[in-house]
Backbone as JSON Lines, residues from 0, in Angstrom:
{"i":0,"aa":"M","n":[0.85,-1.18,0.0],"ca":[0.0,0.0,0.0],"c":[0.89,1.24,0.0]}
{"i":1,"aa":"I","n":[0.53,2.2,-0.82],"ca":[1.2,3.51,-0.84],"c":[0.41,4.43,0.07]}
{"i":2,"aa":"K","n":[1.1,5.15,0.94],"ca":[0.43,6.03,1.9],"c":[0.74,7.49,1.57]}
{"i":3,"aa":"P","n":[-0.15,8.17,0.82],"ca":[0.09,9.58,0.5],"c":[0.16,10.42,1.77]}
{"i":4,"aa":"T","n":[0.98,11.46,1.73],"ca":[1.11,12.35,2.88],"c":[0.28,13.62,2.74]}
{"i":5,"aa":"R","n":[-0.03,14.03,1.52],"ca":[-0.92,15.16,1.29],"c":[-1.26,15.21,-0.2]}
{"i":6,"aa":"L","n":[-2.32,15.88,-0.54],"ca":[-2.68,16.11,-1.94],"c":[-1.78,17.22,-2.45]}
{"i":7,"aa":"N","n":[-1.02,16.96,-3.51],"ca":[-0.06,17.93,-4.01],"c":[-0.72,18.99,-4.86]}
{"i":8,"aa":"A","n":[-1.52,18.61,-5.85],"ca":[-2.13,19.6,-6.73],"c":[-3.33,19.0,-7.44]}
{"i":9,"aa":"V","n":[-4.24,19.86,-7.85],"ca":[-5.36,19.5,-8.7],"c":[-5.12,20.2,-10.02]}
{"i":10,"aa":"V","n":[-5.28,19.49,-11.14],"ca":[-5.08,20.08,-12.46],"c":[-6.45,20.37,-13.06]}
{"i":11,"aa":"L","n":[-6.64,21.63,-13.49],"ca":[-7.9,22.05,-14.1],"c":[-7.65,22.53,-15.52]}
{"i":12,"aa":"A","n":[-8.44,22.05,-16.47],"ca":[-8.37,22.54,-17.84],"c":[-9.13,23.86,-17.9]}
{"i":13,"aa":"V","n":[-8.52,24.89,-18.5],"ca":[-9.13,26.22,-18.57],"c":[-9.14,26.73,-20.0]}
{"i":14,"aa":"R","n":[-10.15,27.53,-20.33],"ca":[-10.26,28.11,-21.68],"c":[-9.31,29.29,-21.88]}
{"i":15,"aa":"D","n":[-9.15,30.12,-20.84],"ca":[-8.34,31.34,-20.94],"c":[-7.44,31.4,-19.71]}
{"i":16,"aa":"L","n":[-6.18,31.06,-19.89],"ca":[-5.24,30.96,-18.77],"c":[-5.12,32.26,-17.99]}
{"i":17,"aa":"E","n":[-4.95,33.37,-18.68],"ca":[-4.79,34.67,-17.99],"c":[-6.04,35.02,-17.19]}
{"i":18,"aa":"R","n":[-7.22,34.79,-17.77],"ca":[-8.48,35.08,-17.06],"c":[-8.58,34.24,-15.8]}
{"i":19,"aa":"S","n":[-8.24,32.95,-15.9],"ca":[-8.35,32.05,-14.76],"c":[-7.35,32.41,-13.66]}
{"i":20,"aa":"V","n":[-6.11,32.72,-14.05],"ca":[-5.11,33.13,-13.06],"c":[-5.6,34.37,-12.32]}
{"i":21,"aa":"A","n":[-6.13,35.35,-13.06],"ca":[-6.63,36.59,-12.45],"c":[-7.81,36.3,-11.51]}
{"i":22,"aa":"W","n":[-8.72,35.42,-11.92],"ca":[-9.89,35.08,-11.11],"c":[-9.47,34.45,-9.79]}
{"i":23,"aa":"Y","n":[-8.59,33.45,-9.84],"ca":[-8.15,32.78,-8.61],"c":[-7.35,33.72,-7.71]}
{"i":24,"aa":"K","n":[-6.65,34.67,-8.3],"ca":[-5.93,35.67,-7.49],"c":[-6.93,36.58,-6.78]}
{"i":25,"aa":"E","n":[-7.93,37.07,-7.52],"ca":[-8.94,37.97,-6.94],"c":[-9.76,37.28,-5.86]}
{"i":26,"aa":"K","n":[-10.21,36.05,-6.13],"ca":[-11.14,35.38,-5.21],"c":[-10.46,34.71,-4.02]}
{"i":27,"aa":"F","n":[-9.22,34.19,-4.21],"ca":[-8.58,33.42,-3.14],"c":[-7.17,33.88,-2.81]}
{"i":28,"aa":"G","n":[-6.66,34.9,-3.49],"ca":[-5.31,35.37,-3.21],"c":[-4.23,34.43,-3.72]}
{"i":29,"aa":"F","n":[-4.57,33.54,-4.67],"ca":[-3.58,32.62,-5.22],"c":[-2.62,33.37,-6.12]}
{"i":30,"aa":"E","n":[-1.35,33.05,-6.0],"ca":[-0.29,33.66,-6.82],"c":[0.31,32.59,-7.72]}
{"i":31,"aa":"K","n":[0.91,33.03,-8.81],"ca":[1.63,32.09,-9.67],"c":[2.85,31.6,-8.92]}
{"i":32,"aa":"L","n":[2.99,30.26,-8.81],"ca":[4.12,29.67,-8.12],"c":[5.22,29.28,-9.11]}
{"i":33,"aa":"Y","n":[4.82,28.7,-10.24],"ca":[5.8,28.32,-11.26],"c":[5.09,27.85,-12.53]}
{"i":34,"aa":"D","n":[5.84,27.83,-13.64],"ca":[5.35,27.27,-14.89],"c":[5.4,25.76,-14.78]}
{"i":35,"aa":"D","n":[4.46,25.06,-15.41],"ca":[4.4,23.6,-15.33],"c":[5.19,22.92,-16.45]}
{"i":36,"aa":"V","n":[5.9,23.68,-17.26],"ca":[6.71,23.14,-18.35],"c":[7.78,22.23,-17.75]}
{"i":37,"aa":"P","n":[8.08,21.08,-18.27],"ca":[7.65,20.51,-19.54],"c":[6.4,19.65,-19.45]}
{"i":38,"aa":"N","n":[5.78,19.53,-18.27],"ca":[4.58,18.69,-18.14],"c":[3.41,19.21,-18.97]}
{"i":39,"aa":"S","n":[3.22,20.51,-18.95],"ca":[2.1,21.12,-19.66],"c":[2.43,22.58,-19.92]}
{"i":40,"aa":"P","n":[1.66,23.24,-20.78],"ca":[1.88,24.68,-20.98],"c":[1.22,25.53,-19.89]}
{"i":41,"aa":"G","n":[0.75,24.88,-18.84],"ca":[0.05,25.57,-17.77],"c":[0.95,26.17,-16.72]}
{"i":42,"aa":"V","n":[0.31,26.72,-15.7],"ca":[1.02,27.3,-14.56],"c":[0.44,26.72,-13.28]}
{"i":43,"aa":"V","n":[1.27,26.7,-12.26],"ca":[0.82,26.26,-10.94],"c":[0.63,27.52,-10.1]}
{"i":44,"aa":"I","n":[-0.56,27.63,-9.51],"ca":[-0.9,28.76,-8.65],"c":[-1.24,28.23,-7.27]}
{"i":45,"aa":"G","n":[-1.25,29.11,-6.28],"ca":[-1.67,28.68,-4.96],"c":[-1.17,29.6,-3.87]}
{"i":46,"aa":"R","n":[-1.31,29.09,-2.65],"ca":[-0.83,29.78,-1.45],"c":[-0.96,28.84,-0.27]}
{"i":47,"aa":"E","n":[-0.1,29.01,0.7],"ca":[-0.15,28.29,1.97],"c":[-0.35,26.78,1.81]}
{"i":48,"aa":"G","n":[0.42,26.18,0.89],"ca":[0.36,24.73,0.71],"c":[-0.72,24.23,-0.21]}
{"i":49,"aa":"I","n":[-1.56,25.11,-0.73],"ca":[-2.59,24.72,-1.7],"c":[-2.05,25.0,-3.09]}
{"i":50,"aa":"E","n":[-2.12,24.01,-3.97],"ca":[-1.64,24.2,-5.33],"c":[-2.69,23.75,-6.34]}
{"i":51,"aa":"L","n":[-2.91,24.58,-7.36],"ca":[-3.74,24.24,-8.51],"c":[-2.89,24.42,-9.76]}
{"i":52,"aa":"C","n":[-2.98,23.48,-10.66],"ca":[-2.33,23.64,-11.96],"c":[-3.42,24.0,-12.96]}
{"i":53,"aa":"L","n":[-3.29,25.16,-13.57],"ca":[-4.23,25.59,-14.59],"c":[-3.6,25.29,-15.94]}
{"i":54,"aa":"N","n":[-4.25,24.41,-16.69],"ca":[-3.71,23.94,-17.95],"c":[-4.61,24.42,-19.09]}
{"i":55,"aa":"P","n":[-4.09,25.29,-19.98],"ca":[-4.93,25.82,-21.05],"c":[-5.32,24.76,-22.06]}
{"i":56,"aa":"L","n":[-6.56,24.81,-22.49],"ca":[-7.04,23.9,-23.53],"c":[-6.34,24.23,-24.84]}
{"i":57,"aa":"Q","n":[-6.08,23.21,-25.63],"ca":[-5.41,23.42,-26.91],"c":[-6.31,24.2,-27.87]}
{"i":58,"aa":"D","n":[-7.62,23.9,-27.86],"ca":[-8.57,24.6,-28.73],"c":[-9.81,24.98,-27.9]}
{"i":59,"aa":"P","n":[-9.76,26.12,-27.2],"ca":[-10.89,26.5,-26.33],"c":[-12.22,26.62,-27.07]}
{"i":60,"aa":"S","n":[-12.2,26.95,-28.35],"ca":[-13.45,27.14,-29.08],"c":[-14.22,25.84,-29.27]}
{"i":61,"aa":"S","n":[-13.53,24.69,-29.22],"ca":[-14.22,23.41,-29.41],"c":[-14.5,22.7,-28.09]}
{"i":62,"aa":"A","n":[-14.14,23.32,-26.98],"ca":[-14.33,22.68,-25.67],"c":[-15.81,22.57,-25.35]}
{"i":63,"aa":"T","n":[-16.17,21.46,-24.73],"ca":[-17.55,21.25,-24.31],"c":[-17.62,21.33,-22.79]}
{"i":64,"aa":"G","n":[-18.78,21.61,-22.29],"ca":[-18.97,21.63,-20.84],"c":[-18.86,20.22,-20.28]}
{"i":65,"aa":"V","n":[-18.6,20.13,-19.0],"ca":[-18.47,18.83,-18.35],"c":[-19.81,18.4,-17.8]}
{"i":66,"aa":"D","n":[-20.18,17.19,-18.08],"ca":[-21.4,16.59,-17.54],"c":[-20.97,15.63,-16.44]}
{"i":67,"aa":"T","n":[-20.93,16.1,-15.21],"ca":[-20.35,15.31,-14.12],"c":[-21.14,14.04,-13.81]}
{"i":68,"aa":"R","n":[-22.35,13.93,-14.31],"ca":[-23.13,12.71,-14.07],"c":[-22.81,11.63,-15.08]}
{"i":69,"aa":"H","n":[-22.18,12.0,-16.2],"ca":[-21.95,11.03,-17.27],"c":[-20.51,10.94,-17.74]}
{"i":70,"aa":"Q","n":[-19.6,11.73,-17.18],"ca":[-18.21,11.7,-17.59],"c":[-17.32,11.49,-16.37]}
{"i":71,"aa":"A","n":[-16.22,10.8,-16.59],"ca":[-15.24,10.66,-15.52],"c":[-14.44,11.96,-15.48]}
{"i":72,"aa":"C","n":[-14.59,12.71,-14.41],"ca":[-13.95,14.02,-14.33],"c":[-13.9,14.47,-12.88]}
{"i":73,"aa":"I","n":[-13.21,15.57,-12.65],"ca":[-13.25,16.17,-11.31],"c":[-14.62,16.82,-11.17]}
{"i":74,"aa":"Q","n":[-15.41,16.37,-10.2],"ca":[-16.72,16.96,-10.0],"c":[-16.62,18.27,-9.23]}
{"i":75,"aa":"L","n":[-15.74,18.29,-8.24],"ca":[-15.49,19.52,-7.49],"c":[-14.28,19.32,-6.63]}
{"i":76,"aa":"F","n":[-13.74,20.41,-6.12],"ca":[-12.7,20.3,-5.11],"c":[-13.09,21.23,-3.97]}
{"i":77,"aa":"C","n":[-12.6,20.91,-2.78],"ca":[-12.99,21.65,-1.57],"c":[-11.83,22.47,-1.03]}
{"i":78,"aa":"L","n":[-12.16,23.63,-0.51],"ca":[-11.22,24.47,0.2],"c":[-11.83,24.77,1.57]}
{"i":79,"aa":"E","n":[-11.08,24.5,2.62],"ca":[-11.56,24.83,3.96],"c":[-11.33,26.32,4.19]}
{"i":80,"aa":"V","n":[-12.34,27.0,4.74],"ca":[-12.27,28.44,4.97],"c":[-12.73,28.75,6.39]}
{"i":81,"aa":"E","n":[-12.52,29.99,6.8],"ca":[-13.0,30.46,8.1],"c":[-14.52,30.69,8.02]}
{"i":82,"aa":"A","n":[-15.2,30.57,9.15],"ca":[-16.65,30.77,9.2],"c":[-17.04,32.16,8.68]}
{"i":83,"aa":"S","n":[-16.26,33.17,9.02],"ca":[-16.57,34.53,8.58],"c":[-16.48,34.65,7.05]}
{"i":84,"aa":"D","n":[-15.54,33.91,6.44],"ca":[-15.43,33.91,4.98],"c":[-16.64,33.23,4.35]}
{"i":85,"aa":"L","n":[-17.11,32.15,4.96],"ca":[-18.27,31.44,4.43],"c":[-19.49,32.35,4.4]}
{"i":86,"aa":"E","n":[-19.64,33.19,5.42],"ca":[-20.78,34.09,5.49],"c":[-20.73,35.17,4.4]}
{"i":87,"aa":"R","n":[-19.55,35.44,3.84],"ca":[-19.4,36.48,2.82],"c":[-19.4,35.95,1.38]}
{"i":88,"aa":"V","n":[-19.67,34.68,1.21],"ca":[-19.56,34.09,-0.13],"c":[-20.44,34.8,-1.14]}
{"i":89,"aa":"A","n":[-21.68,35.07,-0.82],"ca":[-22.58,35.74,-1.79],"c":[-22.03,37.11,-2.19]}
{"i":90,"aa":"K","n":[-21.45,37.84,-1.23],"ca":[-20.87,39.15,-1.53],"c":[-19.6,39.03,-2.36]}
{"i":91,"aa":"E","n":[-18.78,38.03,-2.08],"ca":[-17.51,37.85,-2.78],"c":[-17.67,37.28,-4.18]}
{"i":92,"aa":"F","n":[-18.8,36.6,-4.44],"ca":[-19.06,35.97,-5.74],"c":[-20.38,36.48,-6.32]}
{"i":93,"aa":"P","n":[-20.53,37.79,-6.51],"ca":[-21.82,38.32,-6.97],"c":[-22.19,37.85,-8.38]}
{"i":94,"aa":"E","n":[-21.19,37.45,-9.17],"ca":[-21.46,36.99,-10.53],"c":[-22.04,35.58,-10.57]}
{"i":95,"aa":"D","n":[-21.93,34.84,-9.48],"ca":[-22.41,33.46,-9.41],"c":[-23.85,33.48,-8.91]}
{"i":96,"aa":"Q","n":[-24.79,33.28,-9.83],"ca":[-26.21,33.38,-9.5],"c":[-26.81,32.08,-8.95]}
{"i":97,"aa":"D","n":[-26.01,31.01,-8.91],"ca":[-26.57,29.75,-8.4],"c":[-25.64,29.09,-7.38]}
{"i":98,"aa":"I","n":[-25.25,29.86,-6.38],"ca":[-24.42,29.33,-5.3],"c":[-25.23,28.27,-4.55]}
{"i":99,"aa":"V","n":[-24.64,27.11,-4.35],"ca":[-25.31,26.03,-3.63],"c":[-24.97,26.18,-2.15]}
{"i":100,"aa":"I","n":[-26.01,26.17,-1.31],"ca":[-25.84,26.31,0.14],"c":[-26.13,24.96,0.78]}
{"i":101,"aa":"L","n":[-25.14,24.43,1.5],"ca":[-25.3,23.15,2.19],"c":[-24.98,23.35,3.67]}
{"i":102,"aa":"D","n":[-26.02,23.39,4.49],"ca":[-25.82,23.57,5.92],"c":[-26.27,22.35,6.73]}
{"i":103,"aa":"D","n":[-26.81,21.32,6.06],"ca":[-27.37,20.18,6.77],"c":[-26.43,18.99,6.9]}
{"i":104,"aa":"H","n":[-25.22,19.07,6.33],"ca":[-24.28,17.96,6.46],"c":[-23.88,17.84,7.92]}
{"i":105,"aa":"P","n":[-23.76,16.63,8.43],"ca":[-23.45,16.49,9.87],"c":[-22.05,16.96,10.26]}
{"i":106,"aa":"K","n":[-21.11,17.06,9.33],"ca":[-19.73,17.41,9.68],"c":[-19.31,18.8,9.26]}
{"i":107,"aa":"Y","n":[-20.0,19.43,8.32],"ca":[-19.58,20.75,7.86],"c":[-20.72,21.53,7.24]}
{"i":108,"aa":"R","n":[-20.51,22.83,7.1],"ca":[-21.38,23.74,6.34],"c":[-20.59,24.14,5.12]}
{"i":109,"aa":"S","n":[-21.27,24.41,4.0],"ca":[-20.51,24.77,2.81],"c":[-21.33,25.6,1.83]}
{"i":110,"aa":"R","n":[-20.59,26.19,0.9],"ca":[-21.15,26.9,-0.24],"c":[-20.38,26.42,-1.47]}
{"i":111,"aa":"I","n":[-21.09,26.14,-2.55],"ca":[-20.42,25.71,-3.77],"c":[-20.55,26.81,-4.8]}
{"i":112,"aa":"V","n":[-19.4,27.25,-5.31],"ca":[-19.32,28.29,-6.34],"c":[-18.63,27.7,-7.56]}
{"i":113,"aa":"E","n":[-18.65,28.44,-8.66],"ca":[-17.99,27.99,-9.88],"c":[-16.98,29.0,-10.35]}
{"i":114,"aa":"D","n":[-15.87,28.5,-10.92],"ca":[-14.87,29.38,-11.52],"c":[-15.31,29.75,-12.93]}
{"i":115,"aa":"P","n":[-14.55,30.55,-13.66],"ca":[-14.97,30.98,-15.01],"c":[-15.18,29.84,-16.0]}
{"i":116,"aa":"D","n":[-14.58,28.67,-15.75],"ca":[-14.76,27.52,-16.65],"c":[-15.79,26.53,-16.14]}
{"i":117,"aa":"G","n":[-16.46,26.85,-15.05],"ca":[-17.51,25.98,-14.54],"c":[-17.04,24.91,-13.57]}
{"i":118,"aa":"H","n":[-15.77,24.96,-13.13],"ca":[-15.3,24.01,-12.12],"c":[-15.96,24.37,-10.79]}
{"i":119,"aa":"S","n":[-16.51,23.38,-10.13],"ca":[-17.16,23.6,-8.84],"c":[-16.14,23.6,-7.71]}
{"i":120,"aa":"I","n":[-16.26,24.59,-6.84],"ca":[-15.37,24.74,-5.69],"c":[-16.26,24.79,-4.46]}
{"i":121,"aa":"E","n":[-16.09,23.82,-3.57],"ca":[-16.87,23.79,-2.34],"c":[-16.05,24.42,-1.23]}
{"i":122,"aa":"L","n":[-16.57,25.47,-0.64],"ca":[-15.93,26.17,0.47],"c":[-16.57,25.64,1.75]}
{"i":123,"aa":"I","n":[-15.76,25.03,2.63],"ca":[-16.33,24.35,3.79],"c":[-15.8,24.91,5.1]}
{"i":124,"aa":"V","n":[-16.66,24.81,6.11],"ca":[-16.31,25.1,7.5],"c":[-16.76,23.88,8.3]}
{"i":125,"aa":"K","n":[-15.81,23.25,8.97],"ca":[-16.15,22.08,9.77],"c":[-16.97,22.49,10.98]}
{"i":126,"aa":"K","n":[-17.94,21.65,11.3],"ca":[-18.77,21.88,12.48],"c":[-18.05,21.35,13.71]}
{"i":127,"aa":"A","n":[-18.31,21.98,14.84],"ca":[-17.74,21.52,16.1],"c":[-18.34,20.17,16.44]}
{"i":128,"aa":"K","n":[-17.56,19.31,17.07],"ca":[-18.06,17.98,17.46],"c":[-19.09,18.14,18.57]}
{"i":129,"aa":"Q","n":[-20.16,17.36,18.46],"ca":[-21.22,17.38,19.45],"c":[-20.81,16.53,20.66]}
{"i":130,"aa":"L","n":[-21.0,17.04,21.86],"ca":[-20.75,16.26,23.07],"c":[-21.94,15.37,23.37]}
{"i":131,"aa":"S","n":[-21.68,14.13,23.72],"ca":[-22.77,13.19,24.01],"c":[-23.1,13.16,25.48]}
């Protein structure tokens, strides 16, 4: 058995690399960490141990949307945030008209937003453990 020590990076296909880098910088403070060459023409962005590789599509005009119910793909990725940040999600993402609100999960509360390419990002706050 191989025992991973942490998730290193998530790779996301993007239509417009500059737009995506700017969006992740504005929304999460992610900075460009390095170019992903020779693996891909993409860049790795992130902060505080979180890394995303944004890989530009070869032909963005022919790209299709992802149907997460019928394709093997990344359905979403999660970022843990502070409770105060979770409360500001609607204000921070005014362009996202269909933010999903999940407060009934037994272990966390969350909001799901989408990036410019439609990748789902779940922002979570863990709930305190209940005393029995």
